[in-house]
C-alpha positions as CSV (number, residue, x, y, z in Angstrom):
1,M,-43.1,32.7,133.2
2,V,-43.2,29.8,135.7
3,T,-41.8,26.5,134.5
4,G,-41.6,23.1,136.0
5,P,-44.4,21.0,137.4
6,P,-48.0,22.3,136.8
7,V,-48.7,22.7,140.5
8,F,-46.0,25.5,140.7
9,A,-47.5,27.3,137.7
10,A,-51.0,26.9,139.1
11,I,-50.2,28.5,142.5
12,A,-48.0,31.2,141.0
13,D,-51.1,33.3,140.3
14,P,-52.7,35.1,143.3
15,T,-56.2,34.6,142.1
16,R,-55.7,30.9,141.9
17,R,-54.3,30.8,145.4
18,A,-57.3,32.8,146.6
19,I,-59.6,30.2,144.8
20,L,-57.8,27.4,146.7
21,D,-58.3,29.3,150.0
22,A,-62.0,29.7,149.1
23,I,-62.6,26.0,148.6
24,R,-60.2,24.8,151.3
25,G,-63.0,24.5,153.9
26,R,-65.9,23.3,151.7
27,E,-67.1,22.5,148.3
28,R,-68.4,25.5,146.3
29,S,-70.2,26.0,143.0
30,A,-68.5,27.7,140.1
31,G,-71.0,30.6,140.4
32,E,-70.3,31.0,144.1
33,I,-66.5,31.0,143.5
34,A,-66.9,33.6,140.8
35,S,-69.0,35.8,143.1
36,L,-66.0,36.1,145.4
37,F,-63.8,37.8,142.8
38,P,-64.0,41.1,140.8
39,V,-63.2,39.3,137.6
40,S,-65.5,37.7,135.0
41,R,-66.9,34.3,135.2
42,P,-65.0,33.2,132.1
43,A,-61.8,34.3,133.8
44,I,-62.6,32.2,136.9
45,S,-63.4,29.3,134.7
46,K,-59.9,29.5,133.1
47,H,-58.4,29.7,136.6
48,L,-60.4,26.6,137.6
49,R,-59.2,24.8,134.5
50,V,-55.6,25.5,135.4
51,L,-56.2,24.3,138.9
52,R,-57.9,21.1,137.7
53,G,-55.0,20.5,135.3
54,A,-52.6,20.7,138.2
55,G,-54.7,18.2,140.1
56,L,-55.4,20.8,142.9
57,V,-59.1,20.9,142.3
58,R,-61.8,18.2,142.0
59,E,-64.9,18.9,140.0
60,R,-68.2,17.2,140.7
61,R,-71.3,17.6,138.5
62,V,-74.7,17.8,140.2
63,A,-77.4,18.3,137.6
64,R,-76.4,21.4,135.8
65,S,-74.0,22.7,138.5
66,R,-70.3,22.1,138.9
67,L,-69.0,21.8,142.4
68,Y,-65.3,22.3,143.2
69,S,-63.3,21.1,146.1
70,L,-59.6,21.2,147.0
71,D,-57.3,18.2,146.5
72,P,-54.2,19.1,148.5
73,A,-52.1,16.1,147.5
74,P,-50.2,18.0,144.7
75,L,-49.2,20.6,147.3
76,R,-46.9,18.0,148.9
77,E,-44.5,18.6,146.0
78,V,-44.4,22.3,147.0
79,E,-43.9,21.3,150.6
80,R,-40.9,19.1,149.6
81,W,-39.4,22.0,147.7
82,L,-39.9,24.4,150.6
83,D,-38.3,22.0,153.1
84,H,-34.9,22.9,151.7
85,Y,-35.6,26.5,152.5
86,R,-36.9,25.9,156.0
87,V,-33.4,24.9,157.1
88,F,-32.1,28.1,155.7
89,W,-34.7,30.3,157.4
90,A,-34.4,28.4,160.7
91,A,-30.7,29.2,160.7
92,R,-31.3,32.9,159.9
93,L,-34.0,33.2,162.6
94,H,-31.6,31.7,165.1
95,D,-28.9,34.2,164.1
96,L,-31.5,37.1,164.4
97,K,-32.5,35.8,167.9
98,R,-28.8,35.9,169.0
99,V,-28.4,39.5,167.8
100,V,-31.5,40.7,169.5
101,E,-30.6,38.9,172.8
102,R,-27.1,40.5,172.6
103,Q,-28.6,44.0,172.1
104,E,-31.0,43.5,175.0
105,R,-28.1,42.7,177.4
106,R,-26.3,45.9,176.5
107,P,-27.0,48.9,178.7
108,Q,-28.7,51.6,176.7
109,P,-28.1,55.3,177.2
110,G,-31.0,57.1,178.9
111,R,-32.5,53.9,180.4
112,N,-32.3,53.2,184.0
113,P,-31.2,49.6,184.7
């Protein structure tokens, strides 16, 4: 179970992340979103409700349709959290680069220099 701010719980599910990807470029209707997934429309509605609750999705009603679009603002919280790990991974990648460069400088058996 994911605890903490609702944005983390919302993006913990792969279907919800895929919904965010689907509406990243343009507004889509609920039916259009549902047609992209092999799950029921009620299941997609529940996912959209979670995403709305986390503030990641805006809903706009046009006649009888509901149109959904991405609101990326809550993802800044995730980005701030990830910033702490970027430093860690940058250091690890730098260490890996040094190891690879050292290995490339060593003569290897069976290879002509």
